[in-house]
KOLTI-164826 format. One record per residue (C-alpha): residue number from 1; residue in one letter; z, x, y. Coordinates in pm, 1 decimal. Example, Ala and Ser with C-alpha at 12.3 -4.5 7.8 and 13.67 -1.06 7.14 Angstrom:
- margu	vexlo	pz	px	py
- 1	A	780.0	1230.0	-450.0
- 2	S	714.0	1367.0	-106.0
//
This chain:
- margu	vexlo	pz	px	py
- 1	M	1777.2	-2067.1	2223.3
- 2	T	1735.6	-1734.8	2396.8
- 3	T	1617.6	-1702.6	2752.0
- 4	K	1285.7	-1566.4	2629.5
- 5	E	1230.4	-1861.2	2391.9
- 6	G	1343.9	-2104.6	2659.5
- 7	S	1097.3	-1952.6	2899.8
- 8	K	813.3	-1989.5	2648.5
- 9	L	909.4	-2352.0	2582.6
- 10	H	918.3	-2422.3	2956.5
- 11	E	580.4	-2251.8	2999.5
- 12	F	431.9	-2464.7	2718.0
- 13	S	574.8	-2780.8	2871.4
- 14	M	439.0	-2696.2	3216.6
- 15	N	96.2	-2610.6	3075.3
- 16	F	77.3	-2927.1	2865.7
- 17	H	186.1	-3152.3	3152.1
- 18	S	-92.5	-3011.1	3367.3
- 19	S	-354.2	-3036.7	3093.3
- 20	E	-647.7	-3275.4	3067.6
- 21	E	-500.4	-3412.5	2743.7
- 22	Y	-176.4	-3511.4	2917.6
- 23	R	-367.7	-3663.2	3211.7
- 24	H	-570.0	-3869.5	2965.4
- 25	Q	-254.2	-3987.7	2788.2
- 26	C	-106.3	-4092.5	3124.1
- 27	E	-422.4	-4287.4	3205.0
- 28	V	-409.6	-4461.8	2866.5
- 29	R	-43.9	-4554.6	2921.6
- 30	Q	-127.6	-4698.5	3264.8
- 31	V	-405.3	-4914.1	3119.3
- 32	L	-164.0	-5033.0	2847.9
- 33	R	94.7	-5131.0	3111.0
- 34	W	-172.3	-5324.5	3299.2
- 35	R	-281.7	-5494.6	2977.8
- 36	A	75.8	-5601.1	2904.6
- 37	E	115.5	-5742.0	3258.0
- 38	N	-231.4	-5874.4	3333.2
- 39	R	-512.4	-5821.1	3083.0
- 40	D	-782.1	-5883.1	3347.8
- 41	K	-664.3	-5584.2	3551.5
- 42	A	-697.8	-5355.3	3247.9
- 43	V	-1043.4	-5490.6	3166.1
- 44	S	-1158.8	-5446.6	3527.7
- 45	Y	-1034.5	-5089.1	3532.7
- 46	L	-1214.5	-5004.6	3209.1
- 47	Q	-1536.8	-5152.8	3349.3
- 48	L	-1495.9	-4942.8	3663.6
- 49	V	-1443.5	-4628.1	3455.4
- 50	R	-1764.6	-4704.1	3265.2
- 51	Q	-1955.1	-4742.1	3594.3
- 52	K	-1808.4	-4440.8	3775.3
- 53	R	-1735.7	-4189.1	3497.8
- 54	G	-1986.3	-4286.3	3231.8
- 55	Y	-2016.4	-4419.4	2881.5
- 56	V	-1859.9	-4125.6	2696.2
- 57	V	-1542.5	-4116.1	2907.1
- 58	A	-1504.7	-4495.2	2904.2
- 59	T	-1556.5	-4515.4	2528.0
- 60	K	-1286.8	-4252.8	2462.9
- 61	L	-1046.3	-4428.0	2699.4
- 62	E	-1110.4	-4767.9	2541.2
- 63	R	-1078.3	-4627.4	2188.3
- 64	D	-747.9	-4456.6	2265.3
- 65	C	-615.2	-4767.4	2440.8
- 66	K	-699.4	-4984.3	2139.8
- 67	E	-548.4	-4733.5	1899.2
- 68	Q	-227.7	-4693.2	2097.5
- 69	W	-195.2	-5069.2	2151.3
- 70	A	-232.7	-5129.7	1775.1
- 71	K	46.2	-4876.9	1714.6
- 72	G	276.0	-5067.5	1950.6
- 73	N	248.8	-4847.9	2259.6
- 74	R	289.4	-5059.2	2574.4
- 75	G	268.4	-4777.1	2825.3
- 76	E	624.7	-4646.8	2842.5
- 77	K	662.3	-4301.0	2999.2
- 78	D	558.0	-4022.8	2761.2
- 79	D	505.5	-4265.8	2469.4
- 80	W	219.9	-4141.6	2250.6
- 81	R	194.3	-4248.5	1888.1
//
């Protein structure tokens, strides 16, 4: 890989890791870790999101959590299936 290509790859990685999509994936992984450890904590968090951030945000978070859980994701770092 040339320096120029490496620089573009690094720039993409930095941009993605600061994106809303990546933040959302991190939040989903955290909820999945809580669910694996203590389901009540995950449920409480999702209820709080619904109250504080609204129906649309909570529904997307819940949907992605269910989808990732069904695919076997348990919240490991950078795991997205």
